[in-house]
C-alpha positions in Angstrom: -37.8 44.7 -80.2 -35.1 42.2 -81.1 -36.1 39.1 -82.6 -35.9 36.1 -80.3 -34.3 33.1 -81.5 -35.4 29.7 -80.5 -32.8 27.0 -79.7 -33.4 23.1 -79.0 -33.3 22.0 -75.6 -30.3 19.6 -76.7 -28.3 22.1 -78.0 -28.3 23.6 -74.3 -27.7 20.3 -72.8 -31.0 20.0 -71.5 -34.0 22.5 -70.6 -33.0 25.6 -67.9 -34.1 24.4 -64.8 -32.2 21.1 -65.5 -29.2 23.1 -65.7 -29.7 25.1 -62.5 -30.0 22.4 -60.4 -27.4 20.6 -61.7 -25.1 23.7 -60.9 -26.4 24.3 -57.6 -25.9 20.2 -56.5 -22.0 20.6 -57.9 -21.5 23.9 -56.1 -22.4 22.3 -52.8 -20.6 19.3 -53.5 -17.2 21.9 -54.1 -18.3 23.4 -50.7 -19.0 20.0 -48.6 -15.1 18.8 -50.3 -13.5 22.0 -49.4 -15.4 22.1 -45.6 -13.9 18.3 -45.2 -9.9 19.3 -46.9 -10.2 22.2 -44.6 -11.3 19.7 -41.2 -8.4 16.9 -42.6 -5.9 20.2 -42.5 -6.8 20.7 -38.8 -6.3 17.6 -37.3 -3.3 17.3 -38.8 -2.0 20.6 -37.7 -3.5 19.3 -34.1 -1.9 16.0 -34.3 1.4 18.1 -35.0 1.3 20.1 -31.9 0.2 17.5 -29.5 1.8 14.3 -29.9 -0.7 11.7 -28.9 0.4 9.1 -27.3 -1.6 5.7 -26.0 -2.1 4.8 -22.6 0.3 2.4 -21.0 -1.4 -1.0 -20.2 1.4 -3.0 -17.7 1.3 -5.3 -15.0 3.7 -3.9 -13.1 6.2 -3.0 -15.6 5.4 -4.9 -17.9 3.5 -3.9 -21.0 0.6 -6.1 -22.1 -2.4 -5.6 -24.6 -5.3 -5.6 -22.1 -6.6 -6.6 -18.4 -9.9 -9.1 -18.6 -9.9 -9.6 -14.4 -8.3 -8.8 -10.8 -9.4 -11.5 -7.9 -8.5 -10.5 -5.0 -7.9 -12.8 -1.7 -8.0 -12.8 1.5 -7.6 -15.2 3.9 -6.7 -15.7 7.8 -5.8 -18.7 9.7 -8.1 -19.3 13.1 -6.9 -21.8 15.8 -8.8 -24.8 15.7 -8.4 -24.7 20.0 -10.9 -23.0 22.5 -9.8 -19.6 23.1 -10.3 -18.2 26.4 -12.8 -15.1 26.8 -11.3 -11.9 27.1 -7.9 -13.2 25.2 -5.8 -11.4 23.1 -7.2 -12.4 19.4 -4.3 -11.7 17.0 -2.3 -14.4 19.2 -4.6 -16.6 17.6 -5.8 -15.5 14.3 -3.0 -15.6 11.6 -3.3 -13.2 8.7 -2.2 -14.5 5.8 -0.4 -12.6 2.6 -2.7 -11.0 0.2 -3.1 -12.9 -3.0 -4.7 -11.2 -6.1 -5.2 -13.2 -9.3 -4.7 -11.6 -12.4 -6.1 -12.3 -16.2 -4.7 -10.5 -19.2 -3.7 -11.0 -22.4 -1.1 -10.0 -24.8 -2.0 -9.7 -28.5 0.0 -10.4 -31.9 -0.6 -7.2 -33.8 3.2 -6.7 -32.7 5.4 -9.6 -32.8 8.0 -9.2 -30.6 5.7 -8.0 -28.1 4.5 -11.4 -27.3 8.0 -12.9 -26.7 9.2 -9.5 -24.8 6.2 -9.7 -22.1 6.7 -14.2 -21.8 10.7 -13.6 -21.1 9.6 -10.4 -18.3 7.5 -12.5 -16.4 9.8 -15.7 -16.5 12.8 -13.5 -15.7 10.4 -11.6 -12.4 9.5 -15.0 -11.1 13.3 -16.3 -11.4 14.6 -13.2 -9.3 11.5 -13.1 -7.3 11.7 -9.5 -7.3 9.1 -7.3 -5.1 6.9 -5.2 -7.1 3.9 -2.5 -7.1 1.2 -3.8 -8.5 -1.5 -1.0 -9.7 -5.2 -2.3 -9.4 -8.2 -0.4 -10.7 -9.1 -0.3 -6.8 -5.6 1.4 -5.6 -2.0 0.1 -5.3 -0.4 -3.3 -4.2 3.1 -2.5 -2.4 5.8 -5.9 -2.3 3.8 -8.3 -4.7 5.9 -11.2 -5.7 4.7 -13.2 -8.4 4.1 -16.9 -7.5 2.6 -18.3 -10.8 2.8 -17.5 -14.3 0.6 -19.3 -16.9 0.7 -18.7 -20.5 -1.1 -20.1 -23.4 -1.6 -19.7 -27.1 -3.7 -21.3 -29.8 -5.2 -20.6 -33.2 -6.3 -18.9 -34.8 -4.3 -16.2 -33.1 -1.2 -18.2 -33.0 1.4 -16.0 -31.3 -0.9 -14.2 -29.1 -0.9 -15.0 -25.6 -3.8 -15.6 -22.9 -2.0 -15.1 -19.0 -2.6 -15.9 -15.8 -0.7 -14.8 -12.9 -0.9 -14.4 -9.0 0.8 -12.3 -7.1 1.4 -13.0 -3.3 2.2 -9.9 -0.7 5.1 -10.1 0.8 5.0 -8.5 4.5 8.2 -6.7 5.9 9.1 -5.8 9.4 11.6 -3.2 11.1 13.8 -5.1 13.6 15.7 -2.7 16.1 18.0 -4.0 18.8 20.0 -2.1 21.8 23.8 -3.1 21.7 24.8 -3.8 25.2 28.5 -4.8 26.6 29.1 -7.9 28.5 28.9 -6.0 32.0 25.8 -4.6 31.6 24.5 -8.7 31.1 26.4 -10.1 33.4 24.4 -11.6 36.1 24.6 -9.9 39.8 23.4 -11.1 42.8 20.4 -8.5 42.4 19.7 -9.8 39.8 17.5 -13.0 39.0 17.5 -15.7 35.9 20.3 -17.3 34.0 23.5 -16.2 33.0 23.1 -14.1 29.1 26.5 -12.8 28.9 27.0 -15.7 26.1 24.1 -13.4 24.3 26.7 -10.7 23.9 29.5 -12.3 23.2 31.6 -11.8 20.3 31.7 -14.8 17.7 34.1 -17.3 18.1 34.9 -19.8 15.6 35.2 -22.7 18.0 35.7 -24.9 14.7 38.7 -23.3 13.1 41.9 -25.3 13.5 45.1 -24.6 12.7 46.9 -26.3 9.6 49.8 -28.4 11.2 53.1 -28.1 8.5 54.0 -31.1 6.9 58.2 -31.3 6.2 59.3 -33.7 4.0 60.7 -35.9 7.1 57.0 -36.2 8.2 56.2 -37.8 4.7 58.7 -41.4 5.6 
C-alpha cells in the first residue's frame, strides 16, 4: 500500500468539489458560445443566398415611410325637384367622382427621402397625371391628385406629415359613324331640318388673303 500525502486545498486552488463544478460551468459556457457562433454563421449564409428586400411602401409610385389612414368618399347629387313615378332615376341622380383621402408620413432617417417624395408629389400635381392607387381594399384606377399638404416640425425636423386627396377621373368611349353629305341631305321623304352642314368639311371662313403692298402704294 502506497503512502498517501496530504495536500492543502490552497495548493489545489480549492477543494475537489468546487473545482469540478467550476469546470462544468466553463464547459457548458464554451458549448453555448460554440452553438451561438454556429447559429450566427448559418444566418449569415442564409442571408447571402437570399437577398432580403424590404417591402416597398408607396402612394402610387412615390416611396414613403408609412401609411396612416385611407378615407373613401362616395357621393351622389340628387335632383331637388319632384320625380315622376316610374322615371329613370339615372336621369335625376348624378354620381360624383370617388375621392380618397390619404394620411401618411415620410421619416428623415434618410435626409434625401423627404425631399424626393415632396418633389414627386408636386410634380404629380403639376402634370395632372392619372395614377393607380393601391389601397388595402383594392386598386383605384385613374386617380388625380387634387390636394396635397405637407408639414414638418421639431423634434423630427425634416420629416414630413402629409395629407393628400385623390379624385377618380371617368373616361368614356365615344363612337361615331361617318356619313357622306348625300346621306344626310334632306329629301321629300325625310322630315326635320337640313343637317348636311353637320357633315360638311371644315371651312375657314375667317381666312383672308393679305394684299401685296407695293412701294408706290405707300405714297
